C-alpha positions, 0 to 999 in steps of 0.5 A: 988609727986606734982600733977603738976609735975606728970601731966607734966611727963604724958604729956611728956610720951605721947609726947615721945610715939608719937615721938614728942618733943614739948613745953607745952607752947611755949609762957611761955617758951620764957618768962621764959628762966631761966627755962632752967637752971633747967634740970628737968623742961627744959626737961619736960616743954620746951624741944624745947625752951631749945634745948633738942630735940636732933637735930643734926647740922653742926655748924660753929661759927665765932668769931671776934678776936678783941683787947679786951684782956679780951674777950677770957676767956669769949668767951671760957666759953660761947662756953663750956657752949654751948657744955655742953648742946648739944650732940656732936659726929660723928652722933650728933652735930659737931662744927667748930670755926673760928676767923675773923678780916681781915683774917678769919682762923680756930681755930677748924676744922669742920672735927673733930670727937671730943667727948664732952670732946675733943671739950671742950679741943680744946676750951680751946686751942683756941689762940686769936691773938688780932690783929686788929679791922678791919673786911673784910666782904667779906672774912668772907663770902667767908670763910664760903662758902669754909669751910661748903657750898661745901661738904668738910672739915667736912660738912656732907650730910643730916645734916642742917648747922648752921652759928653763927656770934659773933660780938663784938663792945664793945671796939672800933668801928670796921673798916668794908671793903669789898663788901656787900657779901650775903650768898644767892648770890652763886650757889651750882650746883646740891644742890641748897637747901643748901642756901635755908635752911640756918640757920644764927644766929647773936649775936651782943655785944655792938652795935645796930643790925642795925649797925652790918655788919652781921645783914642782913645775919641773917635768919630773925630778930628773928635770931638776938640776942643783948647783951649790953656787952660781959659779958652778953653772957651767957644770950643768951644761951637759945635762941641760943639753940632754934634757932640752932634747928629750 
């Protein structure tokens, strides 16, 4: 056995015995994201960065349902690749998917109790309407509050919420309307910490982050991911998995 690999295994065992899940070199992990493609190295060297620490979340993914006709298969594969790298189940991660334009609607309800296989099947069956390029930001925010913030329709007590926005601007400029709603602008009665601990990730495809209608909703600038084209989505998986577990 290679001495370096042996040393890494020893360090991993020590970390696990202490109940920790940490990267051996966080800076190197962020600079060498391709390491996440190697399951062995990812587990031993960069488990936190590669999203392998076993964090469990309620995750709502909102995807723009634009007129781009070649986007659905790319987005579906991206979602399946994400699911394949996570634990899925009633006591693990749960994922809901919604499509939005000027009328947000569920594609996969967060209340599901799917296994990983069932969730991947549900992703394959998502129907994109390819209707408009109009985005009502206020309706999207209201939809989130109704679906995941108010302790119903699958939102689990004790499981942190993660919001992921996918905004595709690579075909035609989207028309944005509705007030500039904010996730932090609403009160939730006896549970005010639901908003305080929010984890909001924004993925912008084909548009500068400053031009996206959802960039200002992200937790911070590190939670905004930019790709020049929808075809490059797969490259964002390592960082996305890392952000989900923060």
